[in-house]
N, C-alpha and C positions, 0 to 999 in steps of 0.2 A: 405690720398691720397699720392701716390708717383709719382713724375714726373721726367722723364729723359729729359734733354735739350741737344741739339746737336749744338755746336757753337765753334768759336774760343774763346780764353781766354787769358788775360794778362799773361805774358808780350808781347804777340803778339800784334803788334800795328796796329790795324784797328778800325774803328768806331764801328763795331758790337761787337768786343771783349770788348771794354769799356762799350758799351750799356748793354751787357749780364752780365757783372760783377755787374752793378748797379741793373738791373732787378731781377736777380736770388737771390741776397743777400736779397732783400726785399720779394720776394716770399718765400724764405727759412725760413722766420720768422713764416710762417703759415702752410706750408706743407713740406714734405720731398723732397729735390731737389738733384739730382745727375747729374752733368754736364759731358757729354762726350766731351772732348776738344781735340784740336790739340796737337800733340807731338811737344815739343820744346826741343832742345838739352840742356842737363845739368839741366833739371827740373825733379822732381819726377813724377812717374807715378800716384801715388795716393797722394792726399793732401786734406786739409780742409781749405777753405778760407771763413771767416765770417760764413754765414749760409748755405754754400754749400759744398758738397763733390765733388771733382774734380777727374776724371779719364782721363788721357791723353792716348787715345787709337787709334787715327788715325793721319795720316800725310798729310798735304796739298800737292796736286800734285800727290799723289799716286793713281794709278788706282784701288787699293784694298780698298780705304777708305770706300765705301759702305758696304763691307763685314766685315771690322773691326768693324764698328759701329753696324751692325746687330748682330754680335757675342756678343758684350758687352750688347746690349739691351736684348738678350735672357738670359743672365746671371742675369741682374738686375731685370727683370720682373716688369717694371713700370706699373702704371695704365694709364698714359697719356704720349705721346711723343711730345715734342715741338722742332721744328727745326728752326734755323735761316737761312735765305737765302739771300746771296749776290752773284752777278754774278761771282766773282772770290774768294768767301769766302773759297771754298774747294780746290783752286788751279786754275791755268790757263790752256790753251790748251784744253785737253779732259775733265778735271775735271768738268766743268759746265754741260757737256753732261751726266755725270753719276749721277747727282742729282735725276732725275726722276727714275733711277734704284734703288737708295737708298730708295725712297718712295715706289716703287713697292715691294721690298723685305720686307720692314717694315710693309706693309699691311698684311703680313703673320702672324704677331703677333696678329692681330685682336684688336689692341689697337687704340684709337683715335690719328690721326696724325694731328697736328696743325702746320702750317708753317707761320712764320712772314716774309713777303717779304719787304725788306728794300728799294728796288729800282724797280720801274716800268718804263721801257724804253718807251718813247713816240713814236708816230707814225712817220714813215719815218725818223729815226735819221740819222745823218751824222756821222757814226762811222769810216768809212774809206774814203780816197780820191778816191780810185779805185771804180768805180760804180758797177762792178761785185762783188767784195768782200763785198761791202756794202749791196748789195741785198741778198747775201748768208747769211750774218750775221743777217739781218732782218728776213729772213725765219726761221733761227735756233732759234732766240729769240722768235718768234711767236709760234713755235712748243713747245719749252721748257716751256714757260709761260703757255700755255694751259694744258700741261701735269702736271705741278706742281699743278695747280688748280684742275684738274680732279682727281688726285691721293690723294689729301688731304681731310680731313674731314672738316677742317675750315682753312681759310686764314685770317691772320691779316695784315692790312696795317696801316699807321700812320695818315692818314688824308683823308678827303672825296675826295680831288682831285686825290689822288692815287687810290681810289676805283673806281671813275668814269673812270679814264684812263684805269684801268685794265678791266673793263666791256666793255667799248666802243671800245678801240683800239684792243682788243683781242677777240671780239665777245663772251663774256662770260655772256650774259644776262640770260641764263638759270641757271647759277651758282651763281647769285647775292646773293642768300640766305646764301651762305657759306662764304661770304667775310665780315669781321667785321673791324671796325675802332677802334683802341686803340692808343691814342697819344703817342708820344715819351715822356718818363718821363723827368721831369725837376728837377734840384737840388734846394732844398730850400736854400735861401740866407744865407750865413754865417754872423755871427755878425761882425760889422765893426771893423776892427783891430785897436788896439791902436796905432800901428806904422805906420798908413797910412800917407804917406808924403803929406805935404801941401806946398811943395816948389813951387816956381814960374815956370810957364811953363805948357802948355797944353799937357796932355797925351792922345794919341789916341791908342786904343788897337784893335788888330785883332788876332783871335785865330782859331786853327783847323789844320788839316793836310795841309802841303805845297805842293800842287799838281798843275800841269799845268792848269787844268780846273778851278782853283780858280781865275786866273787872278791877282795875287798879284803884278805883274809888273805895272798894271794900278793904283793900290792903292799907290805904291811908287811914280809914276809920279804925282798923285794928291797931295801927301804929299809935294813934291818939290814945287808945286805951293802954297800950304797952308803955308809952312814955310817961304815964302818970306815976308809975313805979320806977322807971328808969329815965329820968328827965334829961340825962346827958347822952341818950342814945340818938342815932341818926339813921334815917331811912334814905338810902341812895337808890334812885331810879335811873338806870342807864338805858338809853335807847331814844328813838324818836319816831317821827311819822313814817308810816308805811307808804310806799309809792302809790298804792291804790286808794289811799285815804285823803281827806281834805284837811286834816289837822285840827278840826274843830274840837275833837275829844280832848286833845292835849291842852288847848286853850281853856276848856271847861274845867279840867283838873286844876290848872294853875289859878284860875279865878276862885275856885272853891277853897284852895289853900289860903288865899288872901282874905276871903270873906270870913272864914272860920278861924283865921289867925293861927294856923297850924305851924308849929316851929319844927326845925331840924328835918325837913323833908327837902331833898336836893334832887332836881332834875338835871342830869349832866348832858343830855343829848347824846349823839353818837360820839364815841371816843376811840382812840387808837388802841391797838391790841396790848401794848405794853402797859398803858394806864389801866385797862380793864384787868389785866393779870394782877396788878398791884391791888386793885379794889377787891378782887376775889380773895386774895390772901389776907387782906385786912378785915374782911367781913366775918362775923361770927355765925351768921345764918344767911342762907340764900332762899328767897321766896320767888316761886314761879307761878303767877296767877293765870287762870284761864276759866272762861265760862262756856267753852265750846264743846258741849256734850254731844252734838250731832256730827262732829268731825273726827274721823279716824286718821291720824297722822303721827308724825314724830315731832319732838320738840328740839329745835335748833338751839334754844337757850340752854336746855338740859345738856345737850351734847357739848356745849362750850365749857361748862363748869364741872362736869361729872368726875373728872380725874383729879380734882383738887382736894378731895377728902372733906369737903364742907357739908354740913347737914342741909338737906333740901326740904322745904315745905312746898307742897304743890296741891293743885286742885284734884278732885275726884272726877277726872274726865278721861276719855279714851287715850289721848296722847301720852298721859302719864301712867295710866293703868296698864298699858301695853308693855311697858318696860320696867316698872317699879313695883315694889311690894311694901304696902303700908306697914310701918313699924320695924321694917328690916333694913331698907336702904333709903327711906324717906318718911315723911309724915304727911298723910293726905288729909285734907280738910275741905268742907263745903265753903267755897270762897264767898258766897253771898251772906255769910254769917260772921261779921267782924269779931264778935265776942269769942266764938270758938277759935278763930284764927289767932286772936290775941292770947288765948289760953295755951295754944301750941307754942307760941313764941316764949311765953313764961316758962313752959316746961323745958324747952331746949336750952334756955339760958341757965336754968337751975340745975339741970341734970347733965353734967359734963360727960359722964361715961356713955350715956345714951346718945348724946350729940356726936361723940367720937365714933361710936359703933356704926351708926347709920352712914356717916361720911365715909368710913373705911369700907363698908360693904358696897357702897355705891361705886367707889373707885375700882374695886375688884370686879364688879359686874361688867363694867364698861371697858376694861383694859384690852379686850380683844376687838374693840370697835374703832381703834385709832385709824386715821385717814389712810395710812399706808396699807393696812390690811383690807379696808373697804375698797380701795382702788384695785387691789389684787383680785378681789371677788368679782368686780365689774369686768376686768380684763378676761378672767376665766369664762365668764358668761358670754362675752363678745366672741371669744374663740370657739366656744361651743355652738353659738349661733351660726358662725361661718361654716363650721363643719357640716351642720345639718341643713344649711341653705341650699 
């Protein structure tokens, strides 16, 4: 079986790009995978990465991207077509409106079309301050979402909460049979590094793209409170600018640190996997902030750290509520309240047994979601789509 995947690809820096690199490398161990990826300046058109062959044939933001992809698909002649969908994955402005057009012309190939939707936008989201703009955006999202489901043979989402939101909010009860849940793959824990530091001081780790909707400023405020009692503690913030952002938010955070003279907060930027593994092992607590209450999705950051047995503090938002249980495998807190967040940090530092319990429970919950098993679920779905096509 030959499968063509349509997605962004590293070094493009967005969550779906990193997700795709992991997923298709594992799928490529069992079937032939050709990835039709976004064009990035100074990269080769054709390359081979791990178990995938990459063809860079479309450019983000170009109105021609559906036709560029269609032309390449006609040349490749795959058995199955798997598309990744994010609201601005293919570009901003008019690009999201062209995704249903891409699906429509790909239907001419008469091959199974499977779409993974990474974000389901909740009912009545507050996307714009202007009420008229917000209403127009909601109508467009409603029409686009329904079109994507109708034009696809199968839809993949990452958790049951996403599936319920898709069916209920978009009146897709008649199409429930084509919506499947396959969890976000998780990384198996690396062996504990020999060089793991045992120096004095508590390390608190946060990781992921540094975006305004994360509310990292509240985490910094909470750390200021925490460090009054633990002055040798360190907050390590791993990650950098998302490809769809301008980077102003990160500059604002750093200026604020200088202005308020906050000590022991480190921004590492993007780091390699080995360094990140070392930081995870060294950290006493991992904090995953988010303010995205309207977005139903999965957390790539959670998937990266879940198997390490570390206690997780996270926001009370759908992406965490879908997979986690407060007090059992994480501690959930309202992130726009730094005092409450600081209190949770104090609790986890002081209660060793509770800290170990939630870390252990988290690892148990996610052990069946490793990338190899997630890849197998995708392949089974591809084969089923081929049989029914």
